[in-house]
N, C-alpha and C positions, 0 to 999 in steps of 0.2 A: 179326493185325489191328491197325492203327494206331488209337490213341486220339486223339480230338479234344478231350480234356479240357483245360481251361484251368486253370492253377494259381490258387488263391485268393490275394488280397493277403497273407493271413497266411502262407501257404507261401513267398511271395516274401520277406517280411520275415525269416522263419526262415533262408532261404538267405543273405540279406544279413548276418544276425547271425553265421552260421557263418563266412562269409568274413571279416568284421571281426575275429573272434577270431584269425585267422591273421596279422593285421597288427599286430604289436607294435612300439612305438617302438624303434628301434635294431636291429631284427631284419632280417637280410639273408638271402635265399634264395641258396644256392650252386648255380650252374648249371655243368654240365660242357660247356664250349665245345669244339666239334670243331676238331681240328688234323689235318693230313695227315701223311704219312710224314716222319719227321725233325722233327716239331714245327713244320712250316711251315703257314702259312695256305693253304688251297686257292684256286686261281685260280677265279674265278666261273664262267667259261664252260666249264671242264672238269669241273665237278661232275656226276656222273651222278645226277640226281634220282630216277631209277627205283629206286635203292637206299635211298632214304629213305622211312620210313613212320611216323614219329612226328609228334606235334603239338609245337609249340614256337615259339621266336623265332629270328630270324636278323638278321644285320647285313651289309650290303654296303658296302664302302668302297674308296677309292683311296689307295694309299700316296703320301706326298709325296716330293719330291726337292729338289735345291738350288734349283730354279726354281718349285716348286709345293708348296703345303701339303697335308698329308694331309687327307682329308675323308670323313666318313661320308655316304654317299649315301641309304641307305634302311635303316629298321628295319621288319621284317615279323613277322607272327605267323600262327598257324593251322596247317593241315596242311602241313608243310614241303615235301613233294614237290610238291603242287599250287602253293603260293605261289612257291617258287623256280623251278618250271618256267614259271609265268606271267611272272616277272621275266626269265628267260632269253629269252623270246619278245618281250619289250617292246623296241621300238627304242631307247628311252632307255639301256637297259643292254646290249642286243645289240651296238650299234655302238661302245660304249665300250671302251677298252683298259685293261689293267693294273688290273682290278678283283679284289677278293678277297671271300671270304664266309666266315662261320662261322655255326654254328647250335647251339642247345642244346635238348634235349628238356625239355618241361614236362609232368610227370605230372599235376598237379592243374590241369585245364582251367579251373577257377573262377578261377585266378590269372593266366591267360594275358594278359588285357587289362591287368591292373595291372602285370605285369612289362614288357609292351610300353610302357606309359605311362612307367614309370621309365626305360627305355632311351631312349625318345624325348626325355625331358627332359634326361637326362645327356649323350647323344651328339649331340643337335641335328642330325639328318640334313637333307639338302637337300630330300628328298621323303619323303612318307609321310603316314599318317593320324595326326592328333592324337587320342589316346585320352583321353577325358574321364572317367577313373575314378581312384580313389585309387591312387597309384603304390605298388608293392611293390619295395623295394630288392633288387637282385641284384648279384653281382659282374659287372663288365663284361668283355668278351672279352679285353681287354689285360691283365687281371689273371690270366688263365688260365695 
């Protein structure tokens, strides 16, 4: 039976305090960014999202060339299967060519928004949600 209990403000403050303890200046969370066979980044459209079942963050980008700069298009977060599937159905991404994606599992869901906020600030995607929480530093995909 589901509870319709509402947490007290004190419980919310306690949760916020626990979260704040994890964010120490100079502290960086290490993420394991996914790479495909041979250490290559997977092409966005060929990723089989049905094989993904974790929560985490992901980055969609287009590599540059002599005529075009590389650009991060989107930073996402949440249940990776659901969110990447949604992006694959979106006309903005579905009709684009030469896109790549990587993702990283985030075990502590309390930090998911803060990790996404950091990636959004550092990678400056063309689209996405601005996450207005204290950012939590992580290693970017390119450092993997």
